[in-house]
Backbone bond lengths (Angstrom), bond angles and torsions (degrees), N, CA, C in turn:
res aa  C-N    CA-C-N  psi(-1)  N-CA   C-N-CA  omega(-1)  CA-C   N-CA-C  phi
1 M - - - 1.456 - - 1.520 109.51 -
2 R 1.288 117.90 136.23 1.450 120.87 175.50 1.515 109.71 -74.75
3 I 1.311 116.35 145.76 1.457 120.63 -171.54 1.509 110.63 -99.13
4 A 1.313 116.37 131.55 1.464 121.06 175.53 1.518 108.83 -100.73
5 T 1.321 117.25 133.38 1.450 122.24 176.46 1.513 108.44 -112.15
6 V 1.322 117.06 117.36 1.456 121.24 -177.82 1.510 109.03 -129.18
7 S 1.324 118.60 155.67 1.452 122.78 179.29 1.514 109.99 -88.89
8 A 1.326 116.43 147.88 1.462 121.23 -179.34 1.506 110.11 -68.98
9 I 1.336 115.16 146.32 1.459 121.45 178.63 1.519 108.33 -109.56
10 S 1.304 118.23 125.73 1.463 121.68 -178.87 1.518 110.03 -79.47
11 L 1.331 114.76 155.64 1.458 121.12 179.49 1.510 110.45 -82.47
12 A 1.318 116.40 146.04 1.462 121.16 178.04 1.527 109.55 -79.21
13 L 1.344 116.04 167.19 1.455 120.02 179.54 1.507 111.14 -63.45
14 A 1.325 115.81 141.05 1.459 120.70 179.88 1.510 110.09 -93.73
15 V 1.329 115.08 156.12 1.458 121.12 172.78 1.516 106.76 -127.35
16 P 1.349 118.97 161.38 1.461 120.11 -178.93 1.522 111.22 -55.97
17 G 1.336 114.87 148.70 1.459 120.11 -179.84 1.510 110.35 84.85
18 V 1.331 116.98 -123.90 1.458 121.74 -178.66 1.513 108.99 -100.34
19 A 1.326 116.69 122.57 1.470 121.43 177.48 1.517 108.94 -117.04
20 R 1.321 117.09 136.52 1.453 121.39 -179.00 1.521 109.74 -117.29
21 A 1.326 116.23 144.95 1.457 121.77 175.40 1.518 107.57 -135.54
22 Q 1.335 115.82 123.33 1.454 120.85 -179.81 1.534 110.68 51.30
23 T 1.317 114.99 58.69 1.459 120.70 -177.83 1.521 110.72 -60.82
24 P 1.329 118.68 132.95 1.464 121.26 179.69 1.528 111.29 -63.83
25 P 1.326 118.23 160.83 1.460 121.03 179.75 1.519 111.70 -64.82
26 D 1.342 115.22 146.30 1.458 118.94 178.33 1.532 110.27 -86.82
27 A 1.326 115.88 -179.67 1.460 121.04 -175.57 1.527 111.95 -62.12
28 A 1.341 116.98 -36.94 1.467 119.93 -179.06 1.528 110.88 -66.41
29 T 1.331 116.50 -39.21 1.463 120.22 178.40 1.520 110.99 -63.84
30 L 1.317 116.27 -42.08 1.462 120.10 178.17 1.530 110.71 -67.57
31 K 1.317 116.85 -37.50 1.467 121.48 179.00 1.524 111.20 -60.20
32 A 1.326 116.94 -36.87 1.467 121.28 -177.45 1.526 112.12 -64.36
33 I 1.331 117.04 -24.68 1.469 120.64 -179.62 1.518 111.16 -66.79
34 E 1.319 117.76 -23.78 1.461 121.43 -177.46 1.525 112.29 -58.89
35 A 1.329 117.41 -26.57 1.468 120.16 -179.13 1.525 111.25 -64.44
36 E 1.333 116.85 -30.71 1.464 120.26 -179.64 1.513 112.55 -97.04
37 V 1.311 117.58 -18.41 1.465 121.50 -177.25 1.523 108.32 -126.77
38 P 1.320 118.08 83.50 1.466 119.98 -177.50 1.524 112.45 -70.83
39 R 1.314 115.42 152.11 1.456 121.90 177.14 1.530 109.97 -70.57
40 Q 1.318 117.17 137.91 1.458 122.24 176.73 1.530 109.80 -100.01
41 S 1.313 116.56 147.12 1.467 120.94 -176.23 1.527 112.33 -63.33
42 W 1.323 117.72 -23.59 1.462 121.34 -175.78 1.534 112.95 -96.30
43 Y 1.327 116.84 6.15 1.462 118.96 176.99 1.533 110.17 -65.42
44 P 1.320 119.29 136.19 1.472 121.26 174.33 1.532 110.62 -66.67
45 D 1.321 115.87 161.05 1.462 120.94 177.37 1.529 110.03 -57.09
46 G 1.323 115.79 129.95 1.453 121.51 176.83 1.514 114.92 86.01
47 Y 1.333 117.53 -13.96 1.461 119.70 -175.19 1.525 112.31 -68.63
48 Y 1.317 117.98 -33.50 1.463 119.93 -175.51 1.528 111.38 -61.65
49 D 1.331 117.80 -38.51 1.460 120.40 176.67 1.529 110.35 -62.35
50 V 1.320 116.56 -39.11 1.465 121.08 178.54 1.527 109.93 -67.12
51 R 1.317 115.76 -39.80 1.470 120.34 -179.43 1.532 111.21 -63.83
52 I 1.339 116.92 -43.18 1.463 121.07 178.83 1.527 110.04 -65.59
53 A 1.328 117.12 -41.54 1.460 120.39 177.96 1.522 110.82 -61.72
54 A 1.320 117.20 -40.00 1.464 121.20 179.16 1.521 110.94 -64.61
55 E 1.318 116.62 -38.82 1.463 120.35 178.72 1.534 110.39 -64.56
56 S 1.328 116.48 -39.09 1.457 120.58 177.29 1.518 110.72 -66.29
57 E 1.330 117.40 -42.14 1.461 121.41 177.28 1.523 110.58 -58.59
58 Q 1.323 115.97 -44.92 1.453 120.13 -178.65 1.522 111.09 -64.28
59 G 1.323 116.41 -35.08 1.455 120.37 179.73 1.515 113.50 -65.56
60 E 1.340 117.50 -15.93 1.456 121.70 -179.90 1.525 112.55 -90.60
61 T 1.327 117.44 -5.88 1.461 120.26 178.52 1.523 110.28 -84.45
62 K 1.319 115.66 157.01 1.449 120.55 -179.60 1.524 109.97 -124.60
63 G 1.321 115.98 159.08 1.449 120.87 179.00 1.512 110.19 155.38
64 T 1.315 115.38 170.62 1.458 120.78 178.26 1.506 109.49 -118.04
65 S 1.329 115.57 169.02 1.461 119.88 179.56 1.523 111.61 -61.98
66 K 1.335 117.08 -28.34 1.465 120.10 179.93 1.527 111.30 -64.64
67 D 1.344 115.95 -30.01 1.463 119.65 179.57 1.526 111.87 -66.31
68 L 1.316 117.40 -19.18 1.456 122.10 -173.90 1.525 113.30 -89.17
69 L 1.308 116.95 -13.83 1.460 120.81 -174.18 1.519 110.85 -100.99
70 G 1.327 115.59 131.29 1.453 120.90 179.57 1.513 111.64 -115.23
71 D 1.340 115.11 154.16 1.462 121.53 176.44 1.520 106.77 -132.99
72 W 1.310 116.78 114.94 1.454 122.48 -175.04 1.541 112.16 -91.34
73 N 1.337 116.87 15.18 1.466 122.03 179.48 1.528 112.24 53.53
74 D 1.312 114.46 39.67 1.468 119.34 -179.68 1.520 112.09 -113.21
75 G 1.342 115.80 11.08 1.447 119.80 178.25 1.514 115.12 84.06
76 L 1.337 116.37 -1.77 1.468 119.78 -177.64 1.524 112.32 -95.01
77 G 1.333 117.59 -3.43 1.445 120.95 177.01 1.518 113.42 80.18
78 K 1.322 115.42 -177.44 1.459 121.14 -179.18 1.518 111.43 -75.51
79 R 1.324 115.99 142.67 1.467 120.77 176.66 1.528 109.42 -152.20
80 Y 1.317 114.90 168.12 1.461 121.14 -178.37 1.520 108.89 -101.03
81 D 1.322 116.01 122.63 1.462 122.46 177.97 1.524 108.48 -97.63
82 V 1.331 116.68 120.89 1.470 119.95 -178.60 1.517 111.99 -70.37
83 I 1.331 118.06 -14.91 1.465 121.87 177.88 1.522 108.72 -91.95
84 D 1.316 115.91 119.93 1.467 122.15 -178.09 1.530 108.87 -108.34
85 C 1.322 116.47 113.61 1.466 120.45 -177.29 1.526 113.29 -70.47
86 S 1.326 118.07 -10.59 1.465 120.04 177.99 1.526 111.98 -90.73
87 A 1.331 117.32 -4.48 1.471 120.76 -178.26 1.524 109.96 -77.49
88 E 1.321 116.45 140.08 1.455 120.05 178.20 1.518 110.52 -148.47
89 S 1.329 115.24 158.66 1.454 120.99 179.28 1.524 110.64 -76.40
90 P 1.339 117.65 150.54 1.464 118.53 171.87 1.519 109.63 -66.63
91 N 1.322 116.61 150.16 1.461 121.01 177.50 1.526 109.08 -59.45
92 A 1.321 116.59 117.00 1.459 121.15 -173.85 1.519 112.85 -60.97
93 L 1.329 117.30 -26.22 1.458 120.26 -178.62 1.522 112.38 -84.34
94 E 1.332 117.45 -5.97 1.462 121.37 -179.74 1.519 112.46 -103.59
95 V 1.319 117.89 -0.64 1.460 121.11 -174.92 1.519 110.05 -130.53
96 D 1.334 116.84 172.94 1.455 121.28 178.37 1.528 109.48 -75.76
97 P 1.335 118.91 166.08 1.465 121.09 -175.98 1.524 114.64 -58.60
98 V 1.331 118.29 -38.53 1.464 120.19 -179.16 1.525 110.43 -67.88
99 T 1.329 116.60 -42.90 1.462 119.98 178.30 1.522 110.49 -66.31
100 A 1.330 117.27 -36.88 1.459 120.41 177.84 1.529 110.98 -60.03
101 R 1.317 116.46 -40.23 1.464 119.96 -177.35 1.525 112.34 -80.16
102 Y 1.325 117.13 -39.29 1.470 119.52 -171.21 1.530 114.58 -115.61
103 G 1.322 117.81 1.70 1.463 119.64 -176.65 1.517 113.17 -60.91
104 F 1.327 117.83 -41.80 1.457 120.30 -178.97 1.526 110.71 -66.42
105 V 1.326 116.70 -40.30 1.467 120.29 178.23 1.520 110.17 -59.72
106 A 1.328 116.06 -50.81 1.464 120.40 -178.67 1.527 111.21 -61.15
107 S 1.334 116.71 -40.26 1.462 120.43 -179.79 1.521 111.55 -65.84
108 E 1.326 117.16 -40.09 1.457 120.61 179.85 1.533 111.54 -67.69
109 V 1.315 116.91 -39.35 1.460 119.89 177.91 1.528 110.05 -64.46
110 A 1.339 116.52 -43.45 1.469 119.95 178.47 1.525 110.82 -63.57
111 R 1.337 116.61 -41.80 1.469 120.03 179.18 1.525 111.01 -63.03
112 L 1.310 117.52 -47.62 1.463 121.16 -177.69 1.527 110.81 -63.66
113 R 1.316 116.54 -42.34 1.465 119.98 178.15 1.525 110.31 -60.54
114 S 1.337 116.76 -43.98 1.456 121.18 178.57 1.526 111.25 -64.06
115 D 1.326 116.68 -42.65 1.468 120.33 -179.79 1.519 111.92 -60.56
116 F 1.311 116.84 -47.33 1.464 120.10 -179.48 1.524 110.92 -61.80
117 R 1.315 116.03 -38.48 1.468 118.94 178.61 1.513 111.49 -67.39
118 R 1.338 117.15 -41.00 1.468 120.69 178.37 1.523 111.43 -65.28
119 L 1.322 116.68 -30.27 1.459 120.95 178.25 1.528 112.56 -83.88
120 K 1.354 116.77 3.67 1.463 123.28 177.36 1.524 112.68 67.79
121 F 1.347 116.80 29.99 1.455 119.96 175.05 1.528 108.89 -78.43
122 P 1.321 119.01 127.46 1.468 120.03 173.22 1.528 110.28 -61.11
123 A 1.325 116.46 145.02 1.464 120.74 -178.62 1.519 112.01 -57.08
124 A 1.314 117.08 -30.26 1.466 120.35 -179.09 1.527 112.13 -61.23
125 L 1.335 117.58 -22.42 1.462 120.43 -178.52 1.528 112.74 -83.08
126 Y 1.338 117.23 -28.34 1.465 118.30 -172.41 1.525 115.37 -125.05
127 A 1.329 118.97 -14.28 1.471 120.49 -171.32 1.526 112.24 -59.81
128 E 1.308 118.09 -52.54 1.469 120.52 -178.53 1.528 112.02 -68.15
129 P 1.351 119.32 -45.32 1.464 117.99 175.31 1.521 113.43 -58.54
130 L 1.334 117.65 -35.08 1.464 119.96 -179.79 1.525 111.29 -70.08
131 L 1.323 117.36 -36.91 1.464 120.16 174.96 1.525 110.73 -63.44
132 A 1.333 116.81 -40.88 1.464 120.52 177.98 1.528 110.30 -63.86
133 F 1.328 116.77 -40.53 1.460 121.56 176.40 1.526 110.34 -60.79
134 E 1.330 116.24 -46.80 1.466 120.87 -178.91 1.524 110.65 -60.56
135 K 1.303 116.40 -44.95 1.470 120.26 -178.75 1.524 110.76 -62.97
136 A 1.329 116.94 -42.45 1.460 120.83 -179.38 1.530 111.28 -65.93
137 K 1.328 116.88 -41.43 1.462 119.89 -179.25 1.530 111.16 -70.36
138 I 1.330 117.35 -34.29 1.469 120.26 175.14 1.524 109.87 -62.47
139 E 1.314 117.07 -43.14 1.465 120.80 179.42 1.522 110.56 -62.68
140 E 1.316 117.43 -41.04 1.459 120.46 177.78 1.528 111.01 -63.25
141 A 1.326 116.49 -44.44 1.460 120.47 -179.12 1.526 111.23 -65.40
142 T 1.323 116.96 -37.15 1.457 121.12 -179.70 1.527 111.08 -64.59
143 K 1.318 116.33 -38.28 1.471 120.86 -177.76 1.522 112.96 -81.77
144 G 1.325 117.54 -16.29 1.461 120.77 -175.99 1.519 112.91 -74.37
145 P 1.343 116.72 170.84 1.473 120.88 177.81 1.515 111.52 -65.84
146 D 1.315 116.37 161.24 1.461 122.15 179.32 1.526 109.31 -64.71
147 P 1.342 119.18 116.31 1.468 120.98 -177.09 1.523 113.05 -61.89
148 Q 1.334 117.51 -34.14 1.460 119.25 -177.69 1.524 111.33 -72.44
149 V 1.329 116.79 -35.67 1.463 120.09 175.55 1.521 109.82 -65.30
150 E 1.335 115.96 -44.41 1.459 120.20 179.79 1.522 111.28 -64.14
151 A 1.330 117.02 -40.82 1.467 120.50 -179.99 1.520 111.15 -65.63
152 A 1.332 116.92 -38.77 1.459 120.80 178.37 1.528 110.87 -65.44
153 R 1.324 117.16 -41.11 1.460 121.21 177.45 1.524 110.72 -63.06
154 Y 1.324 116.37 -41.50 1.463 121.04 -179.86 1.529 110.33 -65.40
155 A 1.338 116.86 -43.99 1.464 120.69 179.58 1.529 110.61 -63.18
156 E 1.330 116.93 -39.64 1.458 121.05 178.58 1.533 110.55 -64.34
157 R 1.321 115.95 -40.96 1.452 119.63 178.46 1.528 111.36 -63.88
158 E 1.355 116.58 -44.22 1.455 120.31 179.77 1.523 110.95 -61.37
159 A 1.335 116.86 -39.66 1.465 120.44 178.67 1.527 110.80 -65.56
160 A 1.335 116.52 -38.90 1.462 120.74 179.06 1.527 110.97 -67.04
161 Y 1.334 116.69 -39.69 1.468 120.49 177.00 1.518 110.43 -62.58
162 A 1.338 116.66 -44.56 1.462 120.86 -178.46 1.528 110.84 -64.17
163 K 1.328 116.90 -41.44 1.464 120.90 179.81 1.523 110.65 -64.77
164 A 1.342 116.75 -42.52 1.465 120.42 179.58 1.531 110.84 -63.07
165 E 1.319 116.13 -38.44 1.458 120.01 179.74 1.528 111.06 -66.67
166 R 1.344 116.43 -41.62 1.465 120.02 179.11 1.521 111.70 -63.33
167 E 1.336 115.31 -36.49 1.460 120.66 -175.91 1.518 113.01 -91.14
168 G 1.331 116.74 1.00 1.457 120.48 178.39 1.509 114.17 70.28
169 R 1.298 118.22 25.62 1.459 123.04 179.75 1.522 110.62 -99.25
170 D 1.319 116.12 165.40 1.457 120.93 174.40 1.525 109.23 -66.81
171 P 1.314 117.50 144.78 1.470 119.40 179.55 1.518 111.40 -66.46
172 P 1.328 117.05 153.10 1.468 120.05 178.27 1.527 110.46 -67.73
173 P 1.326 117.55 161.85 1.469 119.93 179.58 1.524 110.41 -64.91
174 P 1.321 117.67 152.83 1.468 120.43 179.79 1.521 111.21 -63.41
175 L 1.313 115.10 156.86 1.465 120.38 179.49 1.522 110.83 -66.74
176 E 1.317 115.12 143.76 1.451 119.34 173.03 1.517 109.85 -77.88
177 D 1.307 116.20 149.28 1.459 121.26 178.89 1.522 109.26 -68.62
178 S 1.338 116.21 120.40 1.479 120.57 -179.00 1.518 112.32 -99.90
179 S 1.332 116.32 3.37 1.465 119.28 -175.91 1.514 113.20 -83.56
180 G 1.351 116.48 -5.09 1.449 118.63 -178.48 1.510 113.00 86.65
181 G 1.350 117.07 12.41 1.457 119.63 -179.97 1.505 111.65 86.70
182 D 1.304 115.60 173.57 1.451 120.86 179.36 1.516 110.12 -67.76
183 E 1.319 115.23 126.99 1.456 119.87 -179.89 1.527 109.68 -78.93
184 E 1.322 115.32 130.44 1.451 119.02 179.58 1.525 109.96 -71.22
185 V 1.314 114.75 141.32 1.457 120.40 177.80 1.515 108.46 -120.65
186 G 1.304 114.86 153.95 1.454 119.46 -178.60 1.513 112.62 -72.74
187 D 1.318 115.34 167.18 1.460 120.56 -179.99 1.524 112.23 -63.33
188 D 1.331 116.70 -21.86 1.454 119.83 -177.79 1.531 112.86 -91.00
189 Y 1.358 117.00 4.75 1.466 119.85 -179.12 1.516 110.22 -69.64
190 E 1.323 115.28 138.53 1.451 121.53 174.10 1.514 108.26 -135.59
191 D 1.326 116.01 130.53 1.453 120.17 179.47 1.524 109.65 -53.86
192 P 1.350 117.86 132.34 1.472 120.34 -176.61 1.526 114.20 -56.29
193 Y 1.343 118.23 -34.03 1.459 119.94 178.26 1.526 111.10 -65.44
194 F 1.331 116.20 -43.08 1.466 119.68 179.92 1.524 110.70 -69.07
195 A 1.338 116.29 -37.89 1.466 119.66 177.82 1.525 110.60 -64.24
196 L 1.330 116.91 -40.65 1.463 121.32 178.38 1.523 110.51 -62.47
197 A 1.332 115.81 -49.83 1.470 119.61 -178.68 1.522 110.93 -60.75
198 K 1.320 117.18 -42.42 1.465 120.83 -178.78 1.526 111.02 -62.61
199 A 1.349 116.24 -44.66 1.458 119.89 -177.22 1.524 111.87 -67.56
200 V 1.337 116.76 -44.96 1.463 119.68 -179.20 1.525 110.22 -67.84
201 E 1.314 117.14 -39.13 1.462 120.64 179.93 1.530 111.07 -63.78
202 A 1.329 117.01 -39.56 1.471 120.05 177.37 1.524 110.24 -62.97
203 N 1.326 116.86 -41.42 1.466 120.51 177.99 1.527 110.85 -65.89
204 R 1.320 116.40 -39.47 1.469 120.45 179.91 1.536 111.02 -64.56
205 E 1.320 116.07 -47.21 1.463 119.39 -179.09 1.526 111.59 -60.50
206 R 1.319 115.34 -35.08 1.459 119.86 -176.85 1.523 112.48 -79.50
207 S 1.334 117.00 -39.50 1.464 119.61 -170.41 1.527 115.49 -113.10
208 A 1.337 117.79 -24.73 1.476 119.51 -175.42 1.519 109.77 -147.61
209 P 1.325 118.76 65.63 1.471 121.86 -173.73 1.521 114.54 -64.72
210 K 1.321 119.12 -15.03 1.456 120.83 -179.97 1.531 112.55 -81.90
211 L 1.326 116.81 -13.09 1.459 119.74 177.31 1.534 109.74 -74.87
212 P 1.345 118.11 160.80 1.468 120.83 -177.52 1.530 112.16 -61.03
213 K 1.312 115.12 145.28 1.455 121.71 176.70 1.524 109.69 -65.48
214 V 1.330 117.36 143.91 1.464 122.98 -178.59 1.525 109.17 -110.51
215 V 1.341 116.28 128.82 1.457 121.29 -178.04 1.523 109.64 -135.62
216 A 1.326 116.05 171.14 1.464 123.34 171.37 1.523 106.07 -132.23
217 E 1.337 116.50 99.46 1.458 120.54 -174.74 1.524 112.62 -119.10
218 G 1.307 117.81 -43.80 1.462 120.40 175.38 1.512 113.45 65.50
219 G 1.332 116.46 -119.96 1.456 121.23 -175.01 1.514 111.57 80.85
220 C 1.349 116.61 43.46 1.461 121.28 -173.86 1.517 111.32 -88.05
221 G 1.318 115.40 146.64 1.453 121.51 174.01 1.520 110.11 -101.53
222 A 1.312 115.88 -171.92 1.467 120.64 -179.41 1.513 109.28 -141.13
223 G 1.312 116.50 159.71 1.457 120.65 179.41 1.507 110.22 -169.10
224 G 1.334 116.05 159.63 1.444 120.33 -178.45 1.514 111.63 -100.01
225 A 1.335 115.52 160.48 1.460 121.63 -178.82 1.514 110.02 -107.56
226 G 1.337 115.89 142.54 1.448 120.92 176.68 1.520 111.56 -76.59
227 P 1.341 117.58 174.97 1.464 121.42 -175.82 1.528 112.81 -79.07
228 I 1.327 115.00 164.56 1.461 124.46 175.79 1.526 108.33 -119.11
229 I 1.331 116.72 138.47 1.463 122.15 172.27 1.526 107.89 -114.58
230 V 1.332 116.84 119.56 1.459 122.14 -179.70 1.525 109.84 -94.67
231 K 1.330 115.90 132.33 1.462 121.72 176.38 1.523 109.31 -132.75
232 T 1.319 116.13 161.72 1.462 120.73 173.13 1.526 108.58 -124.00
233 M 1.332 115.51 150.96 1.460 122.40 178.50 1.522 108.37 -131.50
234 P 1.346 117.79 111.23 1.461 127.28 0.47 1.531 112.03 -70.82
235 P 1.339 117.13 170.27 1.462 120.50 179.00 1.525 111.67 -63.67
236 Q 1.327 114.58 177.44 1.469 124.31 176.89 1.520 113.15 73.60
237 G 1.336 117.68 15.19 1.453 119.26 172.84 1.522 110.28 -79.72
238 E 1.319 116.44 137.89 1.463 121.75 176.24 1.528 108.05 -88.89
239 V 1.314 117.33 119.47 1.460 122.28 -174.99 1.520 110.12 -105.06
240 L 1.324 115.75 122.32 1.458 122.22 173.79 1.521 108.22 -116.33
241 L 1.322 117.05 129.81 1.455 122.38 179.04 1.520 110.00 -125.19
242 V 1.333 114.69 147.98 1.455 120.75 171.52 1.527 106.83 -141.89
243 N 1.302 116.58 138.31 1.458 121.07 176.36 1.523 109.14 -52.29
244 A 1.348 116.98 130.85 1.467 120.49 -174.61 1.519 112.07 -61.70
245 F 1.315 116.75 -35.75 1.461 121.16 176.93 1.528 109.27 -62.95
246 A 1.343 115.58 -48.07 1.461 120.25 -179.98 1.523 111.23 -62.31
247 F 1.338 116.91 -35.32 1.464 120.69 179.33 1.526 110.48 -63.05
248 K 1.320 117.39 -41.56 1.466 120.62 178.77 1.525 111.13 -64.91
249 V 1.332 116.49 -41.96 1.468 119.48 177.60 1.524 109.77 -61.69
250 C 1.331 116.32 -42.93 1.462 120.24 -179.61 1.518 111.41 -66.28
251 T 1.336 116.95 -35.23 1.461 120.88 178.30 1.518 110.89 -59.79
252 R 1.335 116.76 -30.62 1.469 121.35 177.76 1.524 111.88 -71.84
253 K 1.324 117.31 -15.26 1.463 119.56 -168.95 1.521 114.70 -115.14
254 V 1.335 118.06 -27.24 1.468 119.90 -173.50 1.516 110.19 -125.12
255 P 1.349 117.58 154.09 1.470 120.70 -178.88 1.523 113.19 -66.10
256 D 1.334 117.45 -37.08 1.462 120.31 -176.04 1.524 109.83 -130.86
257 P 1.349 117.54 92.16 1.468 119.38 -179.17 1.518 113.41 -68.61
258 W 1.348 118.52 -12.18 1.462 121.35 177.38 1.520 111.64 -79.50
259 D 1.318 117.26 -9.54 1.464 121.91 175.13 1.534 107.81 -66.14
260 R 1.304 116.61 118.18 1.464 120.34 -173.93 1.517 113.14 -63.03
261 F 1.322 117.69 -18.02 1.455 120.94 179.45 1.532 112.42 -98.32
262 A 1.332 117.08 -10.01 1.461 120.52 -177.14 1.523 112.21 -87.03
263 C 1.324 117.17 -33.88 1.458 122.03 179.39 1.525 109.54 -116.59
264 K 1.310 116.14 178.47 1.464 120.25 -173.86 1.531 111.04 -84.92
265 W 1.337 115.81 59.88 1.454 121.66 177.53 1.526 109.81 -75.74
266 T 1.332 116.30 141.77 1.461 121.83 178.36 1.516 109.06 -125.34
267 E 1.336 116.38 128.42 1.455 119.92 174.45 1.523 108.62 -77.81
268 I 1.324 116.48 125.75 1.455 122.02 -175.67 1.521 110.32 -99.81
269 E 1.316 116.93 122.49 1.456 120.83 176.44 1.521 108.88 -70.61
270 T 1.305 116.44 126.20 1.465 120.25 -177.43 1.526 111.00 -82.28
271 G 1.341 115.14 151.20 1.453 120.90 174.63 1.513 115.91 83.08
272 V 1.319 117.75 1.03 1.467 120.88 179.75 1.522 109.30 -123.11
273 E 1.316 116.16 155.58 1.453 120.74 -177.97 1.531 110.93 -72.54
274 K 1.334 114.81 134.61 1.455 121.97 178.59 1.530 109.08 -133.31
275 S 1.312 115.83 156.76 1.458 120.87 174.06 1.520 108.06 -94.89
276 L 1.338 116.43 102.99 1.454 122.89 -179.06 1.519 108.86 -138.16
277 A 1.316 116.42 138.86 1.464 120.31 176.37 1.511 108.92 -163.28
278 G 1.318 116.67 132.00 1.455 120.82 177.32 1.522 111.72 122.55
279 R 1.329 114.85 -165.55 1.459 120.94 -179.43 1.526 109.62 -95.05
280 Y 1.325 115.07 132.97 1.463 121.01 -178.99 1.522 110.44 -128.13
281 V 1.318 114.93 148.31 1.459 121.62 165.10 1.521 105.90 -93.19
282 Y 1.327 116.09 137.71 1.461 119.41 -176.20 1.512 110.64 -128.35
283 Q 1.316 114.89 156.06 1.452 122.45 163.77 1.531 106.24 -142.84
284 V 1.322 114.37 126.88 1.460 121.46 -177.87 1.523 107.69 -121.49
285 R 1.331 115.64 128.96 1.472 120.88 -177.70 1.532 109.30 -121.61
286 W 1.353 114.33 129.30 1.458 119.77 176.48 1.533 109.94 -99.13
287 P 1.338 117.37 161.69 1.477 120.90 -176.58 1.517 114.45 -55.65
288 D 1.356 119.14 -27.06 1.460 120.27 -179.26 1.528 112.81 -82.68
289 G 1.335 116.83 3.64 1.459 120.96 177.46 1.516 114.93 96.36
290 T 1.338 118.34 -7.75 1.463 120.73 177.76 1.527 109.95 -65.81
291 V 1.338 115.85 134.55 1.467 121.45 -179.53 1.517 109.00 -128.17
292 R 1.307 116.46 135.94 1.462 121.57 172.27 1.515 107.94 -115.50
293 K 1.329 115.31 136.76 1.454 121.29 179.60 1.520 109.64 -132.18
294 G 1.318 116.22 150.47 1.452 120.03 176.69 1.511 111.97 162.62
295 T 1.321 116.43 -159.41 1.459 121.89 177.33 1.529 108.85 -124.39
296 R 1.311 115.19 153.77 1.461 119.20 178.95 1.522 109.76 -154.41
297 D 1.319 116.20 138.80 1.459 121.85 172.87 1.525 108.55 -85.49
298 I 1.305 116.34 128.01 1.460 122.13 177.27 1.521 107.55 -108.38
299 V 1.320 116.29 116.77 1.465 122.05 -170.65 1.518 110.40 -118.36
300 P 1.323 119.03 106.95 1.467 120.82 176.66 1.522 111.73 -79.06
301 E 1.324 115.65 172.36 1.454 121.62 169.49 1.526 107.49 -85.15
302 Y 1.327 116.37 133.27 1.460 119.74 -179.03 1.518 111.14 -97.34
303 D 1.334 114.63 151.69 1.466 122.57 -179.94 1.529 112.06 58.28
304 T 1.330 116.12 36.37 1.460 121.02 178.47 1.519 108.43 -157.75
305 D 1.331 116.04 159.75 1.464 121.41 175.68 1.522 111.52 -96.30
306 Q 1.326 117.50 4.68 1.460 121.45 -177.86 1.522 110.85 -69.03
307 A 1.330 116.19 129.80 1.465 121.28 -178.58 1.520 111.13 -82.81
308 V 1.324 115.87 146.33 1.458 123.41 174.41 1.526 107.85 -111.80
309 T 1.334 116.70 131.33 1.465 121.22 179.31 1.528 109.94 -94.42
310 V 1.314 115.98 128.91 1.461 123.17 177.23 1.529 107.70 -114.31
311 T 1.331 116.29 120.53 1.456 120.62 -175.15 1.525 110.87 -112.98
312 F 1.307 116.00 128.63 1.464 122.18 173.95 1.531 107.76 -101.06
313 K 1.341 116.10 121.30 1.455 121.09 -174.39 1.524 111.35 -102.60
314 K 1.301 114.66 144.60 1.445 121.41 178.94 1.519 111.48 -69.65
315 T 1.330 116.39 -37.69 1.462 121.81 176.19 1.521 108.62 -136.70
316 G 1.319 115.71 161.40 1.447 120.00 -178.97 1.513 111.57 80.44
317 S 1.346 116.18 -160.80 1.454 121.10 -176.75 1.500 111.29 -117.15
C-alpha cells in the first residue's frame, strides 16, 4: 500500500450541547459538484456517488503547483509525474462495498483532474485521456478480487501473527493468493497511468509546449503503520468514527448521515491499540449529553510499532 502523510487537524472550540468542528459538506454541497463532474453512461451502479465524494475530498486538500513538479537530478528538469506515491486506497473494512472496490479509482481521477488544473493545463489537453484512464481503471477494479474479502483475510492474518508472537509460537503460514494468480494481458495492454501520461504529453507538446512535461515514473515503496490509541478528555466519552470518504458517499444516500445506524459508524474502544489511519468524521458523546462533531486526520507512525495517542476533548482544542 502506498503511504499517505498528512498533518494533524486540531479540534475547534466546543460550546455546550452540540459542538461542531470542520463539519463535513452536506448533501446540497455535494450535489453542486455534479455540474463539473457529469455522470458517464459506462459508470457502474453506485460509482457516481463515490466519484462525487472523491471530488469533494480532493477539494479539501491544499498545495501549490510547485508541489506537483519533481526533479530527479537527471538533467531532464522538472516534470509532473501522474503516479503519486502518497495515494492509497480507503480501508475496505471502513467503507461500503462499492467504495471499497472503486474508491481508489475515483480518488485518483479526482486527484489527477485537480493536478492538471493546478498546473494550468487546459481541459482540452487532459479531459479525454483522463476519461480513458478512468474507464480502464474501473474495468481493472471490476475484474479484481473483492477488496473487503481480501481486507478481512489480511486483518485475520495480522491478528494471528500478533497472537503467535505474544504466545511465543511460530507464526502461521502466509496467506494463499486468492486472486487466481496473475491475470494474463494481451500484447497491446498498456498500463493506464502510462497511457494517460503519453496521451497528455502528446497534447502538451503539440498545443502547449511551455507547460510542464508529463511523465509516469513512480518508483514507490511500501511500509506499515503503527497503532493508534484513542482517548477522551474527560474520560467516559463514547467515540464513533466513520471514514470521511465513506461519510460523503453516505451523505449522498441517506437523509441523516449522523445517524449511527445509517452510515458505517464504528464505536471505538478507548485506551486500546487500534489500526486507524486517514481522515475520519467523528462524534463523541459524554454522559452529560455533550456531543462534539467534526472531522479529524488520524496520523500513525509509519515503519514502526510505536503507538500514537489521539485525544478528543470535551472543551478546548
